[in-house]
N, C-alpha and C positions, 0 to 999 in steps of 0.2 A: 480174699485174703486166705492164704495157706493155714493149716492148722499150726505149724511151727510159729507162724508170726502173731498169732493170736494169743498174747500173754495176758495173764491177769495177775494182779498183786493186791491182796485185800488187807485193808488197815482197820483194825479194830478200835481204834482210838477216836472217841467223839471230838476231841480236841483237834486232833490232826485232820479229821474230816472236815470239820467246820472251818478251820483255817486255811487249807488247801482251797476250799471254795470261795472263802472271802478274798484271798489274793487272786483267785482266778478272775473274779469279777472285777477287782481293781486294776488288773493288768491287761485283761482282754485275753489271757491265755486259757488254756483249759486246765483243769485240776491236775491231770497228768503231766502236762508241761510245766506246771509249778513244781510238782514233786521231783521230776527229773532234774530241773534246774537247781533245786535245793541240793539234791544228792550230787550232782557234779560240783558244787562249791564247797561241800563238806570234807574237812580234812581231820582225821581223828587225832587227838592228842598224842604227843610223842611218849614213848616210856621214860619215866623219870630216872635219871642216872643215880647210881649209888653216891650218896654224899656222906663223907667222912662223919661219924658220929652220930648222925641222924637217921631214922627210918621213916618210911613213908606210910600214913595212915589215911586212906582216901586221898583227897588232893592236897594235903598238907603234910609238912615234914616234922616230925616230933622226936623227941628224946626218948630212947629206949628204956623200958622198965629196968629198974635197977642201977642205972647209971645216975649218980646223984648230983654231978655238976657238969657244965659245958661252959667254955669260955666265950665271951661275946665276940672275939675275933672268929672262933670256930663257927659259931651260929650265922655270923654275918656272910662268911666264906660259904657256908653250905646254902643259905638263902640266895646268895648271888649265882651260885652254880645252878641252882634250881630255875632262877629267872632267865638264865642264858642258854637253856637247853634248847636243842633243835625242835621246832615245832612242825 
């Protein structure tokens, strides 16, 4: 094997190491194949679109500080828009 094809990827997570090897035993695959398969299937979350009247704090939409009221229609519309975003 040439030097360019000899690639290493070190994971320092005890959980990831243990789980990859558990799955490898269950599936008959190597730990490398388990990790490659998982990475192929991973799709990062899409950016949340700007929603009228609400701002994103982590994974949820919240009312910005200083704004005292929001109508239920606006809140429901904002939540629905967030649910329908492209993933």
